[in-house]
C-alpha positions as CSV (number, residue, x, y, z in Angstrom):
1,X,151.2,94.8,-72.5
2,X,151.1,92.3,-75.4
3,X,151.3,94.2,-78.7
4,X,152.3,97.5,-76.9
5,X,149.0,99.3,-77.3
6,X,148.8,103.0,-76.9
7,X,147.3,104.4,-73.7
8,X,144.1,105.5,-75.3
9,X,143.5,102.0,-76.7
10,X,143.5,100.3,-73.3
11,X,142.4,102.9,-70.8
12,X,139.2,104.7,-70.2
13,X,138.9,108.4,-71.3
14,X,139.4,109.6,-67.7
15,X,143.2,109.2,-68.0
16,X,143.3,112.2,-70.3
17,X,141.4,114.5,-67.9
18,X,144.4,115.4,-65.8
19,X,146.9,115.9,-68.6
20,X,144.3,117.8,-70.7
21,X,143.9,120.2,-67.8
22,X,147.5,120.4,-66.8
23,X,148.9,121.2,-70.2
24,X,145.8,123.1,-71.3
25,X,146.0,125.6,-68.5
26,X,149.5,126.7,-69.6
27,X,149.4,130.3,-71.0
28,X,152.0,130.3,-73.8
29,X,152.1,134.1,-74.0
30,X,152.9,134.7,-70.4
31,X,154.7,131.4,-69.7
32,X,152.5,130.9,-66.6
33,X,150.5,127.8,-65.7
34,X,147.1,129.0,-64.5
35,X,146.3,125.8,-62.6
36,X,149.4,124.7,-60.7
37,X,148.3,122.4,-57.9
38,X,146.4,119.1,-58.4
39,X,145.3,116.2,-56.3
40,X,144.3,112.9,-57.8
41,X,142.5,110.5,-55.4
42,X,141.8,107.2,-57.1
43,X,141.4,103.6,-56.0
44,X,144.2,101.0,-56.4
45,X,145.0,99.5,-59.8
46,X,143.6,102.5,-61.8
47,X,147.0,103.0,-63.4
48,X,148.1,105.8,-61.1
49,X,151.8,105.0,-61.4
50,X,151.5,104.8,-65.2
51,X,149.7,108.1,-65.2
52,X,152.5,109.6,-63.2
53,X,155.1,108.3,-65.6
54,X,153.3,109.4,-68.8
55,X,152.4,112.9,-67.5
56,X,155.9,113.6,-66.2
57,X,157.6,112.2,-69.4
58,X,155.3,114.5,-71.5
59,X,156.2,117.5,-69.3
60,X,159.9,116.7,-69.8
61,X,159.6,116.6,-73.6
62,X,157.4,119.8,-73.7
63,X,159.7,121.8,-71.4
64,X,161.6,124.8,-72.8
65,X,163.7,125.7,-69.7
66,X,167.3,124.7,-69.9
67,X,168.5,122.3,-67.1
68,X,165.0,122.0,-65.7
69,X,164.3,119.4,-63.1
70,X,161.1,117.2,-63.0
71,X,160.6,114.9,-60.1
72,X,158.5,111.9,-59.2
73,X,158.6,111.7,-55.4
74,X,157.7,108.4,-53.8
75,X,157.8,107.3,-50.1
76,X,159.8,104.1,-50.8
77,X,162.2,102.8,-53.4
78,X,159.6,100.1,-54.5
79,X,157.0,102.7,-55.2
80,X,159.5,104.9,-57.0
81,X,160.4,102.0,-59.3
82,X,156.6,101.6,-60.1
83,X,156.8,104.9,-61.9
84,X,160.3,104.8,-63.3
85,X,159.8,101.4,-64.9
86,X,156.9,102.5,-67.1
87,X,158.6,105.8,-68.0
88,X,161.8,104.1,-69.0
89,X,159.8,101.5,-71.1
90,X,157.9,104.3,-72.9
91,X,161.2,105.9,-74.0
92,X,162.7,102.6,-75.1
93,X,159.5,101.7,-77.1
94,X,159.7,104.9,-79.2
95,X,162.7,105.2,-81.6
96,X,162.1,108.9,-82.0
97,X,162.7,109.5,-78.3
98,X,165.3,106.9,-77.2
99,X,168.9,108.0,-77.7
100,X,170.0,104.5,-78.5
101,X,167.9,104.6,-81.7
102,X,168.8,108.2,-82.6
103,X,166.4,110.1,-80.3
104,X,167.0,112.7,-77.6
105,X,166.1,111.0,-74.3
106,X,168.8,109.1,-72.3
107,X,167.7,106.5,-69.7
108,X,169.9,105.9,-66.7
109,X,168.3,103.1,-64.7
110,X,170.9,103.1,-61.9
111,X,170.0,106.8,-61.1
112,X,166.3,106.4,-62.0
113,X,166.9,109.4,-64.3
114,X,165.8,110.3,-67.9
115,X,167.6,113.2,-69.5
116,X,166.4,115.3,-72.4
117,X,169.6,116.1,-74.3
118,X,168.0,119.1,-76.1
119,X,167.7,121.1,-73.0
120,X,169.8,119.1,-70.5
121,X,166.6,118.7,-68.4
122,X,166.0,115.7,-66.3
123,X,163.1,113.6,-65.0
124,X,164.2,111.9,-61.7
125,X,162.3,109.4,-59.7
126,X,163.3,109.5,-56.0
127,X,162.4,107.8,-52.7
128,X,162.1,110.9,-50.6
129,X,163.4,112.2,-47.3
130,X,164.6,115.6,-46.2
131,X,168.1,114.9,-47.5
132,X,167.2,113.7,-51.0
133,X,164.9,116.6,-51.7
134,X,167.0,119.3,-50.1
135,X,168.1,122.0,-52.6
136,X,165.8,120.8,-55.4
137,X,164.5,123.5,-57.8
138,X,162.0,121.5,-59.7
139,X,159.7,122.8,-62.4
140,X,157.2,119.9,-62.0
141,X,156.6,117.5,-59.2
142,X,154.5,114.4,-59.0
143,X,154.1,113.1,-55.4
144,X,153.0,109.5,-55.3
145,X,151.1,107.8,-52.5
146,X,150.5,110.8,-50.4
147,X,148.7,108.7,-47.8
148,X,152.0,107.1,-46.8
149,X,153.6,110.5,-46.4
150,X,150.8,111.4,-44.0
151,X,152.2,108.9,-41.5
152,X,155.6,110.5,-41.5
153,X,156.7,113.2,-39.0
154,X,158.2,116.2,-40.9
155,X,156.5,115.4,-44.2
156,X,155.1,118.9,-44.4
157,X,158.5,120.4,-44.1
158,X,159.9,118.0,-46.7
159,X,157.1,119.0,-49.2
160,X,157.9,122.7,-48.5
161,X,161.5,122.0,-49.4
162,X,160.8,120.0,-52.6
163,X,158.2,122.5,-53.9
164,X,160.1,125.6,-53.0
165,X,161.5,126.0,-56.5
166,X,158.1,126.7,-57.9
167,X,158.3,130.2,-56.5
168,X,160.6,131.2,-59.4
169,X,159.0,129.0,-62.0
170,X,155.6,130.3,-63.0
171,X,155.2,127.4,-65.5
172,X,155.7,124.9,-62.6
173,X,153.2,122.5,-61.1
174,X,152.8,119.9,-58.4
175,X,150.5,116.9,-58.5
176,X,149.6,114.9,-55.3
177,X,148.4,111.4,-56.2
178,X,147.1,108.8,-53.7
179,X,144.7,106.1,-52.8
180,X,142.8,106.3,-49.5
181,X,144.8,105.5,-46.3
182,X,144.6,102.2,-44.6
183,X,143.9,104.1,-41.4
184,X,142.0,107.3,-40.6
185,X,143.7,110.1,-42.6
186,X,146.2,112.2,-40.7
187,X,149.3,114.4,-41.2
188,X,150.0,116.0,-44.5
189,X,147.6,113.6,-46.3
190,X,144.6,114.8,-44.2
191,X,145.7,118.4,-44.6
192,X,145.8,118.2,-48.4
193,X,142.7,116.1,-48.7
194,X,140.6,118.5,-46.5
195,X,141.9,121.4,-48.5
196,X,141.1,120.0,-52.0
197,X,137.7,118.8,-50.8
198,X,137.0,122.4,-49.6
199,X,138.0,123.8,-53.0
200,X,135.8,121.2,-54.7
201,X,132.8,122.0,-52.5
202,X,133.2,125.8,-53.0
203,X,134.2,126.4,-49.3
204,X,137.6,127.8,-50.5
205,X,138.0,129.9,-53.6
206,X,141.3,128.9,-55.2
207,X,141.2,128.8,-59.0
208,X,144.9,127.6,-59.1
209,X,144.1,124.3,-57.4
210,X,142.1,121.4,-58.7
211,X,141.1,118.2,-56.9
212,X,140.2,115.2,-59.0
213,X,138.7,113.1,-56.2
214,X,137.1,109.8,-57.1
215,X,135.0,109.2,-54.0
216,X,131.4,108.5,-53.0
217,X,129.2,111.5,-52.0
218,X,128.4,111.7,-48.3
219,X,124.8,110.5,-48.8
220,X,125.9,107.4,-50.7
221,X,128.4,106.6,-47.9
222,X,125.8,106.9,-45.3
223,X,123.5,104.6,-47.2
224,X,126.5,102.1,-47.8
225,X,126.0,102.4,-51.5
226,X,129.4,100.8,-52.0
227,X,127.7,97.4,-51.4
228,X,126.1,97.8,-54.8
229,X,128.7,96.8,-57.4
230,X,127.0,99.0,-60.0
231,X,128.4,102.0,-58.1
232,X,132.0,100.8,-58.1
233,X,132.8,102.9,-61.2
234,X,132.6,106.0,-59.0
235,X,136.0,105.3,-57.5
236,X,137.3,103.1,-60.2
237,X,137.3,105.1,-63.5
238,X,139.4,102.5,-65.2
239,X,137.0,99.7,-64.3
240,X,137.0,97.1,-67.0
241,X,140.4,98.1,-68.2
242,X,143.3,97.9,-65.7
243,X,140.7,97.1,-63.0
244,X,139.1,93.7,-63.3
245,X,135.5,93.9,-61.9
246,X,135.3,90.2,-61.2
247,X,138.4,90.2,-59.2
248,X,137.2,93.2,-57.1
249,X,133.9,91.5,-56.5
250,X,135.5,88.3,-55.3
251,X,137.8,90.2,-52.9
252,X,134.9,92.3,-51.7
253,X,132.9,89.2,-50.7
254,X,135.9,87.8,-49.0
255,X,136.7,90.9,-47.0
256,X,133.0,91.6,-46.2
257,X,132.7,88.1,-44.7
258,X,135.8,88.6,-42.6
259,X,134.5,92.0,-41.4
260,X,136.5,94.4,-39.2
261,X,139.9,95.5,-40.4
262,X,139.7,93.3,-43.5
263,X,136.6,95.0,-44.8
264,X,137.9,98.4,-43.8
265,X,141.1,97.8,-45.7
266,X,139.3,96.7,-48.8
267,X,136.9,99.6,-48.8
268,X,139.8,102.1,-48.3
269,X,142.0,100.8,-51.1
270,X,139.5,99.6,-53.7
271,X,136.5,101.9,-53.1
272,X,138.2,105.0,-51.5
273,X,136.0,104.8,-48.5
274,X,137.7,106.7,-45.7
275,X,138.3,104.6,-42.7
276,X,136.4,105.9,-39.6
277,X,135.3,104.6,-36.3
278,X,132.5,102.4,-37.5
279,X,134.4,99.9,-39.6
280,X,136.1,97.6,-37.0
281,X,134.5,94.4,-36.1
282,X,135.4,94.6,-32.4
283,X,134.7,98.3,-32.1
284,X,133.0,99.9,-29.2
285,X,129.2,100.0,-30.1
286,X,129.0,103.6,-29.1
287,X,131.4,104.5,-31.9
288,X,128.6,104.0,-34.4
289,X,126.6,106.9,-32.9
290,X,129.6,109.1,-32.0
291,X,129.7,111.3,-35.1
292,X,125.9,112.1,-35.1
293,X,126.0,113.4,-31.5
294,X,128.8,115.9,-32.1
295,X,128.0,119.5,-31.3
296,X,130.8,122.1,-31.7
297,X,128.9,124.6,-29.6
298,X,129.8,122.5,-26.5
299,X,132.7,124.3,-25.0
300,X,133.9,124.5,-21.4
301,X,132.4,128.0,-21.2
302,X,129.1,126.6,-22.4
303,X,129.1,123.8,-19.8
304,X,129.7,126.4,-17.0
305,X,126.8,128.4,-18.2
306,X,124.2,125.7,-19.1
307,X,124.8,122.9,-16.6
308,X,123.6,122.4,-13.0
309,X,126.5,120.1,-12.1
310,X,129.8,119.1,-13.7
311,X,131.9,115.9,-13.3
312,X,135.5,115.9,-14.3
313,X,137.1,112.6,-15.4
314,X,140.9,111.9,-15.6
315,X,142.9,109.1,-17.1
316,X,146.6,109.3,-17.7
317,X,149.7,107.2,-17.9
318,X,153.4,108.0,-17.9
319,X,155.4,110.6,-19.7
320,X,155.1,108.6,-23.0
321,X,151.3,108.6,-22.8
322,X,148.4,111.1,-23.0
323,X,146.7,112.6,-20.0
324,X,143.0,112.5,-20.9
325,X,140.5,114.9,-19.4
326,X,136.7,114.7,-19.9
327,X,134.4,117.4,-18.5
328,X,130.8,116.1,-18.4
329,X,128.0,118.5,-17.5
330,X,124.3,117.8,-16.9
331,X,122.2,120.3,-18.7
332,X,120.0,122.1,-16.2
333,X,116.9,122.0,-18.5
334,X,117.2,118.9,-20.8
335,X,119.2,116.8,-18.3
336,X,121.4,115.6,-21.2
337,X,125.0,114.7,-20.6
338,X,127.3,117.1,-22.4
339,X,131.0,116.1,-22.8
340,X,134.0,118.3,-23.6
341,X,137.3,116.4,-24.2
342,X,141.0,117.5,-24.0
343,X,144.4,115.9,-23.5
344,X,147.8,116.8,-22.5
345,X,151.1,115.1,-23.2
346,X,154.8,115.6,-22.5
347,X,157.0,116.4,-25.6
348,X,158.8,113.1,-25.0
349,X,155.9,111.4,-26.6
350,X,156.9,112.9,-29.9
351,X,160.2,111.0,-29.7
352,X,158.8,107.7,-28.4
353,X,155.7,107.5,-30.6
354,X,156.9,108.5,-34.1
355,X,154.0,106.8,-35.8
356,X,151.5,109.2,-34.4
357,X,153.5,112.4,-34.3
358,X,151.7,113.9,-37.3
359,X,148.3,113.0,-35.7
360,X,149.3,114.6,-32.4
361,X,150.5,117.7,-34.2
362,X,147.1,117.9,-35.9
363,X,145.4,117.8,-32.5
364,X,147.7,120.4,-31.2
365,X,146.9,122.8,-34.1
366,X,143.2,122.3,-33.3
367,X,143.9,123.2,-29.7
368,X,142.6,119.8,-28.6
369,X,146.0,118.6,-27.3
370,X,148.4,120.6,-25.2
371,X,152.1,119.5,-25.5
372,X,154.1,120.5,-22.5
373,X,157.9,120.5,-21.7
374,X,157.6,120.8,-17.9
375,X,157.0,117.5,-16.2
376,X,154.2,119.0,-14.1
377,X,152.8,121.3,-16.8
378,X,149.9,119.0,-17.5
379,X,149.0,118.6,-13.9
380,X,149.1,122.4,-13.3
381,X,146.8,123.0,-16.3
382,X,144.3,120.3,-15.3
383,X,144.1,121.4,-11.7
384,X,143.5,125.0,-12.8
385,X,140.6,123.7,-15.0
386,X,139.1,121.8,-12.1
387,X,139.5,124.9,-9.9
388,X,137.6,126.9,-12.5
389,X,134.7,124.5,-12.2
390,X,134.8,124.7,-8.5
391,X,134.8,128.5,-8.6
392,X,131.5,128.3,-10.5
393,X,130.0,126.2,-7.8
394,X,129.3,123.3,-10.2
395,X,131.8,120.6,-9.3
396,X,130.1,117.3,-8.4
397,X,133.2,115.1,-8.3
398,X,136.6,114.4,-9.9
399,X,136.6,110.7,-11.1
400,X,139.9,109.0,-11.6
401,X,141.6,105.8,-12.4
402,X,143.2,105.1,-9.0
403,X,146.4,103.7,-10.6
404,X,149.2,106.0,-11.4
405,X,147.8,109.2,-10.1
406,X,151.1,110.2,-8.5
407,X,151.5,114.0,-8.1
408,X,147.9,114.6,-9.2
409,X,146.6,113.5,-5.8
410,X,148.8,116.0,-4.0
411,X,147.9,118.8,-6.5
412,X,144.1,118.1,-6.1
413,X,144.4,118.0,-2.3
414,X,145.7,121.6,-2.4
415,X,142.3,122.8,-3.8
416,X,140.3,120.6,-1.5
417,X,139.6,117.7,-3.9
418,X,140.2,114.7,-1.7
419,X,138.7,111.3,-0.8
420,X,137.8,112.7,2.6
421,X,135.9,115.6,1.1
422,X,134.0,113.2,-1.2
423,X,135.0,115.2,-4.3
424,X,137.6,112.7,-5.4
425,X,136.2,109.3,-6.6
426,X,138.3,106.3,-7.5
427,X,136.7,104.5,-10.4
428,X,137.0,100.7,-10.7
429,X,138.6,99.8,-14.0
430,X,138.6,96.8,-16.3
431,X,135.4,94.8,-16.3
432,X,134.1,96.8,-13.3
433,X,133.8,99.8,-15.7
434,X,131.3,97.9,-17.9
435,X,128.2,99.8,-16.6
436,X,129.8,103.1,-17.5
437,X,130.7,101.9,-20.9
438,X,127.3,100.5,-21.7
439,X,125.5,103.6,-20.3
440,X,127.5,105.9,-22.5
441,X,126.7,103.8,-25.6
442,X,123.0,103.8,-24.8
443,X,122.9,107.5,-24.2
444,X,124.8,108.2,-27.5
445,X,122.3,106.0,-29.3
446,X,119.2,107.8,-27.9
447,X,120.6,111.3,-28.1
448,X,120.8,112.0,-24.4
449,X,124.5,112.3,-24.5
450,X,126.3,114.8,-26.8
451,X,130.0,115.8,-27.1
452,X,132.1,118.7,-28.5
453,X,133.0,116.9,-31.7
454,X,136.8,117.1,-31.2
455,X,138.8,115.1,-33.7
456,X,140.9,113.9,-30.7
457,X,137.8,112.3,-29.2
458,X,136.8,110.6,-32.5
459,X,140.3,109.2,-32.8
460,X,140.3,107.8,-29.3
461,X,136.8,106.4,-29.6
462,X,137.9,104.7,-32.9
463,X,140.8,103.2,-31.1
464,X,138.6,101.5,-28.5
465,X,138.4,97.7,-28.6
466,X,135.8,95.8,-26.6
467,X,137.0,92.5,-25.2
468,X,134.5,90.0,-23.7
469,X,135.3,88.3,-20.5
470,X,133.6,85.3,-18.9
471,X,130.9,87.5,-17.4
472,X,131.4,91.0,-18.6
473,X,133.3,93.2,-21.1
474,X,136.2,95.6,-20.9
475,X,137.5,98.4,-23.1
476,X,141.1,98.3,-24.3
477,X,143.2,99.5,-27.3
478,X,143.0,98.3,-30.8
479,X,146.8,98.5,-31.1
480,X,149.1,98.5,-28.1
481,X,151.3,101.6,-27.6
482,X,150.3,104.0,-30.4
483,X,146.5,103.8,-30.3
484,X,145.6,106.2,-27.5
485,X,142.3,106.0,-25.7
486,X,142.9,108.1,-22.5
487,X,140.3,110.9,-23.2
488,X,137.7,108.2,-24.0
489,X,138.5,106.3,-20.7
490,X,138.3,109.7,-18.9
491,X,134.7,110.0,-20.3
492,X,133.8,106.6,-18.9
493,X,135.2,107.7,-15.6
494,X,132.9,110.7,-15.8
495,X,129.9,108.5,-16.5
496,X,130.7,106.6,-13.3
497,X,130.4,109.8,-11.3
498,X,127.3,111.1,-13.2
499,X,125.4,107.9,-12.7
500,X,125.5,108.7,-9.0
501,X,123.2,111.6,-9.7
502,X,125.5,114.2,-8.1
503,X,124.7,117.6,-6.9
504,X,127.2,120.5,-6.8
505,X,128.7,120.9,-3.4
506,X,126.9,123.8,-1.7
507,X,124.5,124.3,-4.6
508,X,125.1,126.4,-7.7
509,X,126.8,129.7,-7.0
510,X,124.2,131.3,-9.3
511,X,121.4,130.2,-7.0
512,X,123.0,131.7,-3.8
513,X,123.9,135.3,-4.0
514,X,125.6,135.2,-0.6
515,X,127.8,132.3,-1.7
516,X,128.4,134.1,-5.0
517,X,129.6,137.2,-3.2
518,X,131.7,135.3,-0.8
519,X,133.4,133.3,-3.5
520,X,134.1,136.1,-5.9
521,X,134.4,139.1,-3.6
522,X,131.8,141.0,-5.5
523,X,132.1,144.0,-3.2
524,X,135.6,144.6,-4.5
525,X,136.3,146.7,-7.6
526,X,139.7,145.4,-9.0
527,X,141.1,147.4,-11.8
528,X,138.1,149.6,-12.3
529,X,135.5,146.8,-12.8
530,X,132.3,148.1,-11.1
531,X,131.0,146.2,-8.1
532,X,127.6,146.1,-9.7
533,X,128.8,145.1,-13.2
534,X,127.0,141.8,-13.0
535,X,124.1,140.2,-11.3
536,X,123.8,136.5,-10.3
537,X,120.2,136.5,-11.3
538,X,121.0,137.7,-14.8
539,X,123.9,135.3,-15.1
540,X,121.6,132.5,-14.4
541,X,119.1,133.5,-17.1
542,X,120.6,133.1,-20.6
543,X,117.4,134.5,-22.1
544,X,117.8,137.9,-20.3
545,X,118.6,140.7,-22.8
546,X,121.6,141.8,-20.8
547,X,122.9,138.2,-20.1
548,X,125.9,138.5,-22.5
549,X,126.9,141.8,-21.0
550,X,126.9,140.6,-17.5
551,X,128.6,137.3,-18.4
552,X,131.5,139.2,-20.1
553,X,131.9,141.4,-17.0
554,X,132.0,138.3,-14.8
555,X,134.6,136.6,-17.0
556,X,136.8,139.8,-17.0
557,X,136.7,139.8,-13.2
558,X,137.5,136.1,-13.1
559,X,140.5,136.6,-15.4
560,X,141.9,139.4,-13.2
561,X,141.5,137.4,-10.1
562,X,143.3,134.5,-11.7
563,X,146.2,136.9,-12.6
C-alpha cells in the first residue's frame, strides 16, 4: 500500500486474534503448543492471504528447530502466489530481515521459498497434490482455501500426508483457512467445518482445536438477517479496511436482483452464508420446506412397524449413475406420508464422476449410499429390500420409471412383482409426473409428508430444477452429469403410487394371524427360538409393555430365515 503502513495501522484488531492465540498458546518450558489446530472461516477480501503470509513468516523467524519446514499449502499456483507475494514483500521491506541488506532471510521467488539462514529453516508456498506434499515433515502448516480442497478426491489422504510430521513436533500447528464454498460443502471441507462447529458449540470437547468462524447464527440465517447491511460486519471483520462496504452493497443489490445462483454465490463468498437447497431461482418449490420436515427417527424398521401400506419407488440409470430408492409409508394413525431414501451405485461412478467423488464418499460413510463392485449387486440389494416389505404384508406397489429397467424387471418377477400381479407400476415421466411433483411439495409445506433427513436426499432435492413447458412443468437436473437426482425422482414415483390410495395385498400380516403364521412358519422353532416368542397382536400394538420384546424376537427369527 502507499506509504507501506504496518498491519495494525490499516487492519481491524481482529487480525491479531489468531496470531495472539497461536503464539500465546506455546509453552516455552515444555516446548509444546497447547492449541495446535485452527480453522479460520472468513469472507472474501478480509486479508486472509495476507494473514497467512504474516503468521507463517512470524513462525519462521520465531522458530528454534534447525532445518524446520513451514508450509503454506494452496490448491492452485495462483492462490499460492497470493500468499507468497505478500510474504516476500514483507521481507524485502525490512532491512533487518532481508539478506540483501544484511539480514537473515533469503527470498527465492522461483521456488516460492524463504530461508532463515540462522537455522536453515524454510517457509515454502506450494500448490498441493499428493506428490508435492509427500515426505514433508513440517512444523507449521497453513492450508489456504479449504473449500476448494473439498472438491478434490483424495484430499483427506493428502492432508494426512502433509500433517504427518506434527506427530514428532509438539510445537507444531496447522491452520485451515477458507471462505464458504460456492456449492453445498462436501468432502474434507465439510468434514473440518462440521468438526470445528461442534467444538465451538460444545458438542465436542477438544481444547487443542480452535475454530474462528465468522458466520451468522442459525436464527439470523433463518430470518435472512444478511439482508440488513448493518449485520455485514459479522462475517467481514475487516469491513471498512480491506473490505469496501459500498462495493459490497452495490454487488449485493446486483446479485439479489439476478437471484438464483448469482445471489447464492454472493452470499457464500461475501457473507459466508452456506449454500443450501433454497437459494436457486429455478429450484423445486418443495426444497424450501425439505429441511423442516426431516425426522431422523424415520427408518425402514420404523416404516414396517408404523405404516399400514408401503410403496417402493425406483429410479436408476446406467453404471455411471445412481440407482435411487424411495420407500414411502402411510402412517396407520396420522395418514402422513413417511419417506426413507437410499441409493446404490457401481464403483465405476467414482472414476467417471471425479467432481462428486468426495460427496459420494460422505454419503457412503453415512450409510446412505452403497457402492458395489458387482454389476448386479445393487439389484440384489434392492430386491431383498422389497422382499422384506412383502414379507411384512405391507407392499402396495413398486413404482418405476419404465425406461432402462433391464435386469430389474426379471429380478422383481422372481418375487412376484409384475405388471400382471398389479404390484409393478410404470410411472409416466416428464411433464406427466407433474401431479406427483406438486403433491409432494404441497404435503411438505403442510407437514403431511416427512422424510428421514438423509444428507443424500437433501443433495438430490437441491439438484432439482423445475422447467416450465407450454402446459405443465417437469423436473430435471441443475447441472447435467454430476448433479444426481435419482432418489428424489424415486420419491416422485412413490407419490404416483400412493396417490392411488393403495392397500397392502392380502391385508397387513399383523391383522391376520393365519396369514402371519403361513408367511413366517410360526409353528417352527429354528435355532431354539420359541414358537410362542412373539404374538401378532402385541406386534401390532406399539403401546403394549412387551412390544419391544416381541418385536426383537420376531426380527431375530426373520434374520435366521433370511440366512
